[in-house]
C-alpha positions in Angstrom: 78.6 71.7 114.5 75.3 72.9 113.7 75.1 76.7 114.2 72.3 78.0 116.5 69.7 80.0 114.4 69.3 82.3 117.4 72.9 83.3 117.6 73.5 86.8 116.1 76.0 89.8 116.4 74.3 93.2 116.4 76.1 96.3 115.5 74.2 99.0 117.3 74.9 102.8 116.7 74.8 105.0 119.7 74.4 108.7 119.8 77.5 110.8 119.0 76.6 113.5 121.5 72.8 114.0 122.1 71.2 111.0 123.8 68.1 111.5 122.0 69.8 110.3 118.8 69.2 106.7 119.0 66.5 104.7 117.4 63.7 102.8 119.1 64.9 99.7 117.4 68.4 100.2 118.8 67.1 100.5 122.4 64.9 97.3 122.1 67.9 95.4 120.8 70.2 96.7 123.6 67.5 95.3 126.2 67.0 91.9 124.5 70.6 90.8 123.9 72.5 88.7 126.3 75.3 91.0 126.6 76.7 94.4 125.2 80.3 94.8 124.2 81.5 98.3 124.8 84.5 100.2 123.7 84.3 102.0 127.2 81.9 100.5 129.6 81.6 103.9 131.7 80.5 105.8 128.6 78.0 103.2 127.5 76.9 102.8 131.1 75.5 106.4 131.0 73.5 105.8 127.9 72.1 102.4 129.4 71.3 104.1 132.8 69.4 107.1 130.9 67.2 104.5 129.2 67.1 102.1 132.1 68.7 99.2 130.2 69.9 96.5 132.6 71.8 94.2 130.2 75.4 93.3 131.3 78.5 95.0 129.8 81.7 93.6 128.6 84.8 95.6 127.7 85.7 95.3 123.9 88.3 97.7 122.7 91.4 97.9 120.3 93.7 96.8 123.2 91.9 93.6 123.8 89.9 92.5 120.8 92.5 90.1 119.6 92.4 88.4 123.1 88.6 88.4 123.4 87.2 87.5 120.0 87.4 83.6 120.7 85.3 83.9 123.9 82.7 85.9 122.0 82.7 83.0 119.4 82.0 80.6 122.1 79.1 82.7 123.5 77.5 82.6 119.9 78.0 78.8 119.8 75.6 78.6 123.0 73.1 80.5 120.8 73.5 83.9 122.6 72.6 87.3 121.1 75.4 89.8 121.3 75.4 93.6 120.6 78.7 95.6 119.9 78.6 99.5 120.4 81.2 102.0 120.4 81.7 105.1 122.4 79.7 107.1 119.8 78.4 106.5 116.3 78.6 103.2 114.4 80.8 100.4 115.4 83.8 99.6 113.1 83.8 103.1 111.6 87.2 104.4 112.9 86.4 102.2 116.2 86.8 98.5 117.0 84.6 96.0 115.2 86.2 94.9 111.9 88.0 91.9 113.2 85.0 90.8 115.2 82.6 91.0 112.4 85.1 88.9 110.1 85.4 86.4 112.6 81.7 85.9 113.1 81.0 85.7 109.5 83.9 83.2 109.2 82.2 81.1 111.8 78.9 81.3 109.7 77.0 83.4 112.4 74.7 86.2 111.6 75.7 89.6 111.5 73.3 92.6 111.5 74.1 96.3 111.4 71.3 98.8 112.5 71.2 102.1 111.0 71.8 105.2 113.1 74.2 107.8 114.1 77.8 108.6 112.5 79.6 111.8 112.6 80.8 112.0 109.0 77.4 112.1 107.3 76.0 115.3 109.0 79.3 117.1 108.5 79.6 115.9 104.9 75.9 117.0 104.1 76.1 120.5 105.8 79.6 121.2 104.2 78.1 122.3 101.0 80.6 120.4 98.8 79.3 117.7 96.4 78.1 114.5 98.1 77.2 112.5 95.1 81.0 111.0 95.1 83.0 111.3 98.2 85.8 109.3 100.2 86.0 108.7 104.0 89.5 108.7 105.1 89.0 108.7 108.9 92.1 109.3 110.9 95.3 109.8 108.9 98.1 107.6 109.8 100.1 109.5 112.7 103.5 108.8 111.4 104.4 106.0 108.8 102.5 106.5 105.5 101.1 109.9 106.4 103.3 111.9 103.9 102.5 109.4 101.0 98.8 109.3 101.8 98.5 113.2 101.8 100.4 113.4 98.4 97.8 110.9 96.9 94.8 112.8 98.4 96.0 116.0 97.0 95.1 114.8 93.6 91.8 113.5 94.6 88.8 115.1 92.7 86.1 113.8 95.1 85.1 115.3 98.4 87.4 113.9 101.1 86.2 113.4 104.9 88.6 113.1 107.8 88.3 112.6 111.4 90.6 114.5 113.8 91.3 114.8 117.4 91.7 118.3 119.2 95.4 118.0 119.9 96.3 117.2 116.3 93.7 119.5 114.5 96.2 122.6 114.0 99.0 120.3 112.7 96.7 118.4 110.2 95.3 121.7 109.0 98.7 123.0 108.3 99.7 120.0 106.3 96.5 120.4 104.4 97.7 123.9 103.5 101.0 122.4 102.3 99.7 119.5 100.2 96.2 120.6 99.1 97.1 124.5 98.8 96.0 127.3 101.1 93.0 128.3 99.2 91.5 124.9 98.9 88.0 125.1 100.4 87.1 123.1 103.5 84.6 122.7 106.3 85.4 122.0 109.9 82.7 120.7 112.3 83.0 120.0 115.9 81.0 118.7 118.8 78.4 117.6 116.4 74.9 117.3 118.1 76.0 118.9 121.3 75.4 122.2 122.8 78.3 123.8 121.4 78.4 122.4 117.9 80.2 124.4 115.5 80.9 124.3 111.7 83.2 126.6 109.9 83.5 126.9 106.1 86.4 128.7 104.8 89.7 128.1 102.9 92.5 126.0 104.7 94.7 128.9 105.5 92.1 130.8 107.3 90.8 127.6 109.2 94.3 126.9 110.4 94.7 130.5 111.6 91.4 130.4 113.3 92.2 127.3 115.5 95.6 128.5 116.2 93.8 131.6 117.8 90.9 129.7 119.3 91.7 126.6 121.5 90.4 123.5 119.8 88.1 121.5 121.8 85.9 118.6 121.1 86.2 115.7 118.1 86.6 117.0 114.7 85.3 116.2 111.3 87.1 117.8 108.4 85.7 117.9 105.0 87.8 119.0 102.0 86.6 120.0 98.8 88.1 117.7 96.1 90.8 119.1 93.6 89.2 120.9 90.8 89.3 119.3 87.4 91.2 121.6 84.8 89.5 123.0 82.0 91.5 121.0 79.5 90.5 117.7 81.2 86.9 118.9 81.0 87.3 119.8 77.3 88.9 116.3 76.4 86.2 114.4 78.4 83.6 116.5 76.5 85.2 115.4 73.2 85.2 111.8 74.4 81.5 111.7 75.3 80.6 113.3 72.0 82.6 110.7 70.1 80.8 108.0 72.1 77.4 109.6 71.1 78.4 109.6 67.7 79.4 105.8 67.7 76.1 105.0 69.6 74.2 106.7 66.9 76.1 104.7 64.2 75.1 101.5 66.0 71.6 102.6 65.9 71.9 103.4 62.1 73.2 100.1 61.3 70.4 98.4 63.3 67.8 100.4 61.2 69.7 99.5 58.1 69.5 96.0 58.8 65.8 96.3 59.7 65.3 97.8 56.3 67.1 95.0 54.5 65.2 92.3 56.4 61.9 94.0 55.4 
């Protein structure tokens, strides 16, 4: 069956706190689509009411996504335009969306992701840690695989970004002290873009002690500095680079010699 050219799934980022942090294009798309898939219709309803958007809402979350995907595909076959939003930030980033995107692409329909808000980017940029290379871990496994993942990440040289909830932040920081070392530097941000936004930069042990004394509230982004590369590794890398330079110079010399012979 020929696919409708009008059918499309939009992934629309929504504000992570401040309702002003949404693009004009996002607002237009939310008004134009046939339906909005929302992680929590009550939360999204507040945003829509604020901007006087009347588009119908349908619940789409981690507990019903497997059962509702085929119905969404059916709507696309009719040529409908659909928007997917999460409670805050960009859909499919530590939120439902991946399964739907995969199925929509599998059925040869368009998927378009609009640029916009996401919590880890401002937390990373304001942390003061290197941003040229980083890894986004999102939420760590709650139980199975958590220890193994922490052991692997303890050797990671790139900046590491995590999401964490207020009721697990103290436990997580304590485990970071154990696996990454108490003196490893980190940055903890909470309530980003909101009135009580807070970012604290310190070593892991001090951050752990701070939140033991101060009741943690809000959603957290933890940015951990990567493991420092030891001087021996740097020295070996430097020698390797020098050898490469010599080899490259040798290649150039060979080329020059060939040119001389041809002349």
